[in-house]
C-alpha positions in Angstrom: -17.6 -36.8 -15.7 -20.9 -35.2 -15.4 -23.0 -37.6 -16.2 -24.1 -41.2 -14.4 -25.1 -43.0 -17.9 -24.2 -42.6 -21.4 -28.2 -43.0 -22.4 -29.4 -39.7 -20.6 -31.1 -37.5 -23.0 -29.9 -34.5 -24.4 -32.0 -32.3 -22.6 -31.4 -34.0 -19.4 -27.4 -33.4 -19.9 -28.0 -29.5 -20.8 -29.8 -29.4 -17.4 -27.0 -30.6 -15.8 -24.2 -28.4 -17.3 -26.6 -25.2 -16.8 -26.4 -26.6 -13.1 -23.1 -27.1 -12.8 -22.2 -24.1 -14.4 -24.6 -21.8 -12.2 -22.7 -23.3 -9.1 -19.8 -22.4 -10.2 -20.6 -18.7 -11.4 -21.8 -18.1 -8.0 -18.7 -19.4 -6.1 -16.7 -16.9 -8.1 -19.2 -14.5 -7.2 -19.1 -15.1 -3.5 -15.0 -14.8 -4.0 -15.4 -11.7 -5.5 -17.6 -10.0 -2.8 -15.3 -11.3 -0.5 -12.1 -9.1 -1.8 -14.9 -6.0 -2.5 -15.9 -6.3 1.2 -12.3 -6.9 2.3 -11.3 -3.3 -0.1 -14.0 -1.6 2.0 -13.1 -2.7 5.5 -9.6 -1.5 4.6 -10.9 1.6 3.5 -12.8 2.0 6.3 -10.1 0.9 8.9 -7.7 3.7 6.9 -10.5 6.4 7.6 -10.9 5.6 11.0 -7.1 6.4 11.9 -6.7 9.2 9.8 -9.9 10.4 12.0 -8.0 9.2 14.8 -5.1 11.3 14.1 -7.5 14.4 13.4 -6.7 17.3 15.3 -10.2 18.5 15.0 -12.9 17.7 16.9 -14.8 17.2 14.0 -14.3 15.3 10.7 -16.0 15.9 6.8 -17.3 12.8 5.6 -19.1 12.3 2.1 -23.0 11.0 2.5 -24.2 10.3 -0.7 -23.2 13.6 -2.9 -22.2 15.7 -0.2 -20.0 16.6 2.9 -21.2 16.2 5.9 -19.5 17.5 9.2 -19.9 15.4 12.5 -18.1 14.9 15.6 -14.9 12.9 15.3 -16.3 10.4 18.2 -19.6 9.9 16.4 -18.0 9.1 13.0 -15.8 6.4 15.1 -18.7 4.6 16.0 -20.6 4.9 12.8 -17.1 3.2 11.1 -16.9 0.7 13.8 -20.6 -0.2 13.2 -19.1 -0.7 9.1 -16.9 -2.7 9.7 -18.5 -4.8 12.0 -21.2 -5.4 9.6 -18.5 -6.1 6.7 -16.7 -8.4 9.3 -20.3 -10.3 9.8 -20.8 -10.5 6.2 -17.3 -11.9 5.1 -17.5 -14.6 7.8 -21.1 -15.7 6.8 -19.7 -16.1 2.8 -16.6 -18.1 4.2 -18.3 -20.1 6.2 -21.1 -20.9 3.2 -18.2 -21.9 0.5 -17.2 -25.2 2.1 -20.9 -26.2 1.4 -21.0 -24.7 -2.0 -17.8 -25.8 -3.1 -18.9 -29.7 -2.0 -22.0 -29.2 -3.8 -20.4 -28.3 -6.8 -18.1 -31.5 -7.0 -20.9 -33.5 -6.1 -22.8 -32.2 -9.3 -19.4 -33.1 -11.0 -19.0 -36.4 -9.7 -15.7 -35.6 -8.3 -14.3 -37.0 -4.9 -11.5 -35.0 -4.0 -8.7 -36.2 -1.4 -9.6 -33.2 1.3 -13.0 -34.0 0.8 -13.4 -35.2 4.8 -11.7 -31.7 5.5 -13.7 -28.9 4.0 -16.0 -28.8 6.8 -13.0 -28.1 9.2 -12.7 -24.4 11.1 -9.9 -22.9 12.6 -9.6 -22.6 16.3 -11.1 -20.0 18.4 -9.1 -17.7 20.8 -10.2 -19.4 23.7 -9.6 -23.2 22.3 -6.4 -21.8 21.2 -5.4 -20.4 24.8 -6.4 -24.1 26.3 -4.1 -25.7 24.1 -1.4 -23.4 25.1 -2.2 -23.5 28.9 -1.7 -27.5 29.3 
């Protein structure tokens, strides 16, 4: 199924197979990166919640190999900034995934039933409000 004609030489066949394998590995790596980023996001959320519950005005955080005492407000701002960066990275990886899947399917000469639907995106909050107000 990967090859268009039976008279392709062995070098070309190996190149096509290597390209397909590389594309598949890239997809798997992106999925693993999304899972790792999601774990970091959850850990940041837990830390933010713990800092909000703390009675002291300052909290200790681990920076590299040492603990640093910083004001709760500054710590919260730092964590929220990290959350925003992580969310953006996850969204970037998710937005790029349909294109990579389509490229992989094209390399494999596969046509899926959902081929026309791989580029769909969910409605945003504003768009969703428009549908409920009608």
